[in-house]
N, C-alpha and C positions, 0 to 999 in steps of 0.2 A: 504494500500500500504506500502511496506517495505521502511524503511529509507535507503537512498543511502549514502554510505561512499566512500571517495576517498582514495585509497591506492596506494602508489608508491612502486613498486617492482623492485629490482635490479636482473638482470640475468647475469650469467656467464657460460662459457663452455670452457674447454681446452682439452677434450678427444673426439675422434671420429670426426664425421661430426659436427663441432661446430655450423655452421649456421642452420643445420637441427635440432640439439638438441634445440636450442633457438626457432626456428619456432614451433616445436612440443610443447614446454613448453608454448608458448604464446597461442597456440590453446587450450591446456588443461586449462590454466588459464581462458580463455574466456568462456569455458564450465563449469568449476567447481568453480570458484571464483567470476567472474562477467565480465561485458563487458569491454574489453580493448578499451579505448577511445583515448589514445595517446601512441606512442612509439618512443623512440629515435633512432638515427642511432646507429650502432654497432661500437665499437672501439676495436682495438686489443691492448692488454696490456701484460706486463710481469707479471708472478705470483707475488702475494703479500703475504708475510709472509712465503714463502718457496721457495726452489730451484726446478726448472723444466725446461726441454727443450721445453715444450709445452706452447705456448702463449695462453692467454685467448681471447675470444670474449666477450665483455660486453655491456650491454644496460640496459635501464630503461624503465618501462612502467607505465602508469597510468590506474588503473582499478576502475570502479565503482562497489561497492559490497554491498550487504545487510548482509554479514557475519560479525561476531565479529572479533576482532584481533586474538583471539585464534582459531577460525574456519578458518581464512585465513592461519594461521601457519600450522594447521593440513592438510589443502587442499594442500598447496604448498609442504609440506614434502611428502605427498602421491604422488604428481606429480614427485618430485625428485626421489623417489624410483622406480616409474613406468618407468622412463627414465634411470634407471641404476645406480643411485647414491646409494652408500653404506654409512650407517651412521657411522660417526666418531666423537669423542669428540675432538674439537679443543684445549681445555685446556690441555688435557693429551697427545693427539697424534699429535697435530699440524695440519696445513693445508696440503692438498694433491690435486693431480690431480683429476678432476671430470668431468663427462659428462654434468652435469647441477648443478647449484647452484641458488637458488631463495631466496632472502632476502627481508624481509619487511623493507622498509626504513622509510616511513611515513604513518600514518593512520590518516586522518583528521588532527586535531592539538592536538591530545591527546598524553600523555606520559604513557607508560607502563614500569614498572620496576619489572619484575619477573625473576627468575633464568634462564628460557629458552625462555623468550620473552622480548626484550627490544625495545621500540619504543619511539623516533626516534632511528634508528640503531646507536649504540654507536661509531662505527668506520667510519661512512660514510664521515665525514669531512676530514679524513686523506686519503681518497681514491679518487684520480682523476678519476679512472675508474667508480666511482659512481657519483661524483659531476659534471663532464663534461656532461654526458648524462642526468642527473637530471636537470641541468640548461637549457638544450635544450628544455625540455618539461614542466617545472614547470610553 
């Protein structure tokens, strides 16, 4: 039997039908990452790190998975692309509007510090739109 890991994912959307984008992302996460066992309520927030007229809907979910952190990252990036997200480099291009954003917040109690994968998410403590939903289900 596979070892089950607990991964907390942050979701956000500020383009298109935000609720539908998040609903579809959760459906795909359930199919491709692992069973979604808890999910927070959604909160509407101002964009963080850039200017936009489009507010975000944000939420957090807990997923039980047998995937490694790297496999979770690849699966969530694939879901983002499938739902219309285009890849941009935040360091060089900054943040921008997006139909869906999926961030790995926590994975069990491990720490990962690689160029493209950092767990716990390094900015989550600064973001109420992450911490408030996370506290709701943690």
